[in-house]
Every structure is written in C-alpha cells, then in structure tokens.
N, CA, C and O atoms as CSV, one atom per row, in Angstrom:
chain,resi,resn,atom,element,x,y,z
A,1,MET,N,N,83.263,118.777,-32.991
A,1,MET,CA,C,84.214,118.643,-31.905
A,1,MET,C,C,85.396,117.754,-32.312
A,1,MET,O,O,86.543,118.027,-31.957
A,2,LEU,N,N,85.098,116.694,-33.056
A,2,LEU,CA,C,86.186,115.820,-33.511
A,2,LEU,C,C,87.157,116.578,-34.412
A,2,LEU,O,O,88.367,116.355,-34.376
A,3,PHE,N,N,86.602,117.470,-35.214
A,3,PHE,CA,C,87.421,118.263,-36.119
A,3,PHE,C,C,88.405,119.133,-35.337
A,3,PHE,O,O,89.575,119.239,-35.705
A,4,VAL,N,N,87.928,119.753,-34.263
A,4,VAL,CA,C,88.774,120.631,-33.446
A,4,VAL,C,C,89.867,119.830,-32.747
A,4,VAL,O,O,91.013,120.273,-32.677
A,5,ILE,N,N,89.520,118.658,-32.231
A,5,ILE,CA,C,90.515,117.798,-31.586
A,5,ILE,C,C,91.562,117.350,-32.602
A,5,ILE,O,O,92.752,117.289,-32.291
A,6,GLY,N,N,91.115,117.040,-33.809
A,6,GLY,CA,C,92.051,116.638,-34.861
A,6,GLY,C,C,93.011,117.743,-35.244
A,6,GLY,O,O,94.206,117.500,-35.412
A,7,ILE,N,N,92.497,118.958,-35.384
A,7,ILE,CA,C,93.351,120.102,-35.715
A,7,ILE,C,C,94.367,120.351,-34.601
A,7,ILE,O,O,95.549,120.573,-34.866
A,8,ALA,N,N,93.894,120.311,-33.345
A,8,ALA,CA,C,94.798,120.536,-32.215
A,8,ALA,C,C,95.891,119.472,-32.167
A,8,ALA,O,O,97.052,119.786,-31.906
A,9,GLY,N,N,95.529,118.232,-32.416
A,9,GLY,CA,C,96.517,117.158,-32.423
A,9,GLY,C,C,97.522,117.292,-33.542
A,9,GLY,O,O,98.710,117.032,-33.352
A,10,LEU,N,N,97.054,117.698,-34.709
A,10,LEU,CA,C,97.979,117.896,-35.832
A,10,LEU,C,C,98.940,119.049,-35.565
A,10,LEU,O,O,100.115,118.979,-35.926
A,11,ILE,N,N,98.443,120.103,-34.936
A,11,ILE,CA,C,99.318,121.222,-34.580
A,11,ILE,C,C,100.344,120.771,-33.544
A,11,ILE,O,O,101.519,121.123,-33.644
A,12,TYR,N,N,99.909,119.995,-32.553
A,12,TYR,CA,C,100.845,119.510,-31.538
A,12,TYR,C,C,101.885,118.571,-32.155
A,12,TYR,O,O,103.055,118.602,-31.774
A,13,SER,N,N,101.460,117.743,-33.101
A,13,SER,CA,C,102.416,116.870,-33.788
A,13,SER,C,C,103.438,117.672,-34.577
A,13,SER,O,O,104.617,117.320,-34.618
A,14,ALA,N,N,102.983,118.751,-35.201
A,14,ALA,CA,C,103.910,119.611,-35.943
A,14,ALA,C,C,104.904,120.280,-35.003
A,14,ALA,O,O,106.084,120.397,-35.332
A,15,VAL,N,N,104.438,120.720,-33.834
A,15,VAL,CA,C,105.344,121.332,-32.864
A,15,VAL,C,C,106.367,120.309,-32.372
A,15,VAL,O,O,107.546,120.634,-32.229
A,16,LEU,N,N,105.926,119.079,-32.114
A,16,LEU,CA,C,106.866,118.028,-31.717
A,16,LEU,C,C,107.901,117.775,-32.808
A,16,LEU,O,O,109.083,117.582,-32.523
A,17,PHE,N,N,107.445,117.777,-34.058
A,17,PHE,CA,C,108.348,117.514,-35.168
A,17,PHE,C,C,109.399,118.613,-35.307
A,17,PHE,O,O,110.571,118.333,-35.558
A,18,VAL,N,N,108.972,119.857,-35.142
A,18,VAL,CA,C,109.896,120.981,-35.327
A,18,VAL,C,C,110.850,121.113,-34.150
A,18,VAL,O,O,112.045,121.332,-34.348
A,19,ASN,N,N,110.343,120.985,-32.928
A,19,ASN,CA,C,111.160,121.249,-31.746
A,19,ASN,C,C,111.824,120.014,-31.147
A,19,ASN,O,O,112.762,120.140,-30.361
A,20,GLY,N,N,111.359,118.842,-31.500
A,20,GLY,CA,C,111.849,117.645,-30.828
A,20,GLY,C,C,113.158,117.129,-31.386
A,20,GLY,O,O,113.456,117.272,-32.571
A,21,SER,N,N,113.919,116.534,-30.510
A,21,SER,CA,C,115.086,115.802,-30.972
A,21,SER,C,C,114.585,114.459,-31.509
A,21,SER,O,O,113.520,113.992,-31.107
A,22,LEU,N,N,115.309,113.868,-32.369
A,22,LEU,CA,C,114.847,112.635,-32.992
A,22,LEU,C,C,115.211,111.412,-32.160
A,22,LEU,O,O,115.819,110.465,-32.658
A,23,SER,N,N,114.833,111.446,-30.898
A,23,SER,CA,C,115.044,110.283,-30.049
A,23,SER,C,C,113.909,109.294,-30.288
A,23,SER,O,O,112.911,109.615,-30.934
A,24,SER,N,N,114.077,108.106,-29.764
A,24,SER,CA,C,113.082,107.050,-29.956
A,24,SER,C,C,111.741,107.429,-29.345
A,24,SER,O,O,110.690,107.158,-29.925
A,25,ASN,N,N,111.779,108.059,-28.171
A,25,ASN,CA,C,110.546,108.442,-27.492
A,25,ASN,C,C,109.795,109.521,-28.267
A,25,ASN,O,O,108.568,109.471,-28.354
A,26,THR,N,N,110.493,110.474,-28.820
A,26,THR,CA,C,109.863,111.553,-29.582
A,26,THR,C,C,109.228,111.027,-30.855
A,26,THR,O,O,108.141,111.463,-31.235
A,27,ILE,N,N,109.890,110.099,-31.511
A,27,ILE,CA,C,109.347,109.521,-32.743
A,27,ILE,C,C,108.081,108.731,-32.447
A,27,ILE,O,O,107.116,108.802,-33.209
A,28,LYS,N,N,108.070,107.974,-31.344
A,28,LYS,CA,C,106.870,107.222,-30.961
A,28,LYS,C,C,105.711,108.155,-30.652
A,28,LYS,O,O,104.581,107.899,-31.067
A,29,LEU,N,N,105.983,109.243,-29.921
A,29,LEU,CA,C,104.931,110.213,-29.619
A,29,LEU,C,C,104.427,110.886,-30.890
A,29,LEU,O,O,103.223,111.083,-31.057
A,30,LEU,N,N,105.332,111.234,-31.771
A,30,LEU,CA,C,104.966,111.892,-33.015
A,30,LEU,C,C,104.057,111.004,-33.861
A,30,LEU,O,O,103.053,111.476,-34.395
A,31,ILE,N,N,104.395,109.746,-33.984
A,31,ILE,CA,C,103.576,108.809,-34.757
A,31,ILE,C,C,102.223,108.606,-34.091
A,31,ILE,O,O,101.192,108.618,-34.764
A,32,THR,N,N,102.215,108.419,-32.777
A,32,THR,CA,C,100.964,108.186,-32.057
A,32,THR,C,C,100.030,109.382,-32.163
A,32,THR,O,O,98.869,109.229,-32.545
A,33,TYR,N,N,100.520,110.566,-31.832
A,33,TYR,CA,C,99.681,111.764,-31.900
A,33,TYR,C,C,99.271,112.077,-33.329
A,33,TYR,O,O,98.144,112.506,-33.573
A,34,GLY,N,N,100.162,111.868,-34.257
A,34,GLY,CA,C,99.846,112.154,-35.657
A,34,GLY,C,C,98.751,111.259,-36.203
A,34,GLY,O,O,97.831,111.740,-36.865
A,35,VAL,N,N,98.835,109.962,-35.934
A,35,VAL,CA,C,97.837,109.017,-36.436
A,35,VAL,C,C,96.487,109.248,-35.763
A,35,VAL,O,O,95.453,109.264,-36.430
A,36,LEU,N,N,96.495,109.428,-34.440
A,36,LEU,CA,C,95.233,109.647,-33.741
A,36,LEU,C,C,94.568,110.962,-34.145
A,36,LEU,O,O,93.353,111.010,-34.337
A,37,SER,N,N,95.349,112.013,-34.273
A,37,SER,CA,C,94.755,113.291,-34.648
A,37,SER,C,C,94.273,113.275,-36.095
A,37,SER,O,O,93.270,113.914,-36.413
A,38,LEU,N,N,94.959,112.567,-36.967
A,38,LEU,CA,C,94.485,112.423,-38.339
A,38,LEU,C,C,93.175,111.647,-38.378
A,38,LEU,O,O,92.287,111.969,-39.166
A,39,LEU,N,N,93.049,110.629,-37.536
A,39,LEU,CA,C,91.803,109.866,-37.433
A,39,LEU,C,C,90.657,110.760,-36.951
A,39,LEU,O,O,89.561,110.720,-37.511
A,40,PHE,N,N,90.907,111.561,-35.918
A,40,PHE,CA,C,89.887,112.479,-35.421
A,40,PHE,C,C,89.516,113.513,-36.475
A,40,PHE,O,O,88.339,113.835,-36.638
A,41,PHE,N,N,90.504,114.036,-37.190
A,41,PHE,CA,C,90.259,115.046,-38.215
A,41,PHE,C,C,89.377,114.482,-39.327
A,41,PHE,O,O,88.403,115.118,-39.728
A,42,ILE,N,N,89.710,113.305,-39.821
A,42,ILE,CA,C,88.928,112.688,-40.895
A,42,ILE,C,C,87.526,112.343,-40.419
A,42,ILE,O,O,86.562,112.518,-41.165
A,43,SER,N,N,87.394,111.856,-39.189
A,43,SER,CA,C,86.073,111.552,-38.639
A,43,SER,C,C,85.225,112.809,-38.505
A,43,SER,O,O,84.029,112.786,-38.799
A,44,GLY,N,N,85.828,113.893,-38.068
A,44,GLY,CA,C,85.104,115.148,-37.937
A,44,GLY,C,C,84.645,115.697,-39.275
A,44,GLY,O,O,83.523,116.188,-39.396
A,45,ILE,N,N,85.499,115.617,-40.274
A,45,ILE,CA,C,85.126,116.087,-41.611
A,45,ILE,C,C,83.989,115.246,-42.172
A,45,ILE,O,O,83.041,115.798,-42.732
A,46,SER,N,N,84.058,113.929,-42.037
A,46,SER,CA,C,82.997,113.076,-42.572
A,46,SER,C,C,81.689,113.271,-41.809
A,46,SER,O,O,80.611,113.153,-42.392
A,47,GLN,N,N,81.773,113.567,-40.514
A,47,GLN,CA,C,80.567,113.842,-39.744
A,47,GLN,C,C,79.902,115.128,-40.219
A,47,GLN,O,O,78.677,115.186,-40.322
A,48,VAL,N,N,80.682,116.144,-40.506
A,48,VAL,CA,C,80.137,117.406,-41.019
A,48,VAL,C,C,79.511,117.191,-42.389
A,48,VAL,O,O,78.449,117.744,-42.677
A,49,LEU,N,N,80.150,116.403,-43.228
A,49,LEU,CA,C,79.635,116.194,-44.575
A,49,LEU,C,C,78.357,115.362,-44.600
A,49,LEU,O,O,77.522,115.555,-45.484
A,50,THR,N,N,78.189,114.456,-43.669
A,50,THR,CA,C,77.002,113.580,-43.672
A,50,THR,C,C,75.844,114.136,-42.855
A,50,THR,O,O,74.740,113.596,-42.923
A,51,THR,N,N,76.060,115.188,-42.091
A,51,THR,CA,C,74.984,115.785,-41.307
A,51,THR,C,C,74.135,116.667,-42.204
A,51,THR,O,O,74.649,117.548,-42.894
A,52,LYS,N,N,72.805,116.417,-42.188
A,52,LYS,CA,C,71.889,117.199,-43.014
A,52,LYS,C,C,71.022,118.070,-42.113
A,52,LYS,O,O,70.564,117.636,-41.057
A,53,ASP,N,N,70.812,119.284,-42.545
A,53,ASP,CA,C,69.950,120.218,-41.822
A,53,ASP,C,C,68.568,120.193,-42.469
A,53,ASP,O,O,68.399,120.639,-43.604
A,54,GLU,N,N,67.594,119.675,-41.751
A,54,GLU,CA,C,66.246,119.580,-42.290
A,54,GLU,C,C,65.284,120.495,-41.536
A,54,GLU,O,O,64.164,120.094,-41.218
A,55,ALA,N,N,65.705,121.688,-41.259
A,55,ALA,CA,C,64.844,122.633,-40.524
A,55,ALA,C,C,63.897,123.344,-41.467
A,55,ALA,O,O,63.099,124.173,-41.031
C-alpha cells in the first residue's frame, strides 16, 4: 500500500511540475509532495523486500 501511495504522489508531483507556474506556493507544494511520496515509495519497496513468504 505504501508503494501505491508513493507512486501516486510522485505522479501528482510530476503533474504539478509540468502544469504549475513557478510561484512560491507551487514550489512549496512540489517539494512537500515530492519528499513525502518519495519517503512512502522507499518505505514500500523496503517493506516488499524484507517480507518473507514462509508458506
């Protein structure tokens, strides 16, 4: 789930970057969403890598 949230946030950050004007508010949103979504993405990847299936 963290991986999906991270991907969605990165896509939204890319849309903000492409469509947004470079005002102060847009830059703050871009940095905030980008950092948080990157954190979620990395957490999701590490969770998938450390989960072991012992069935």
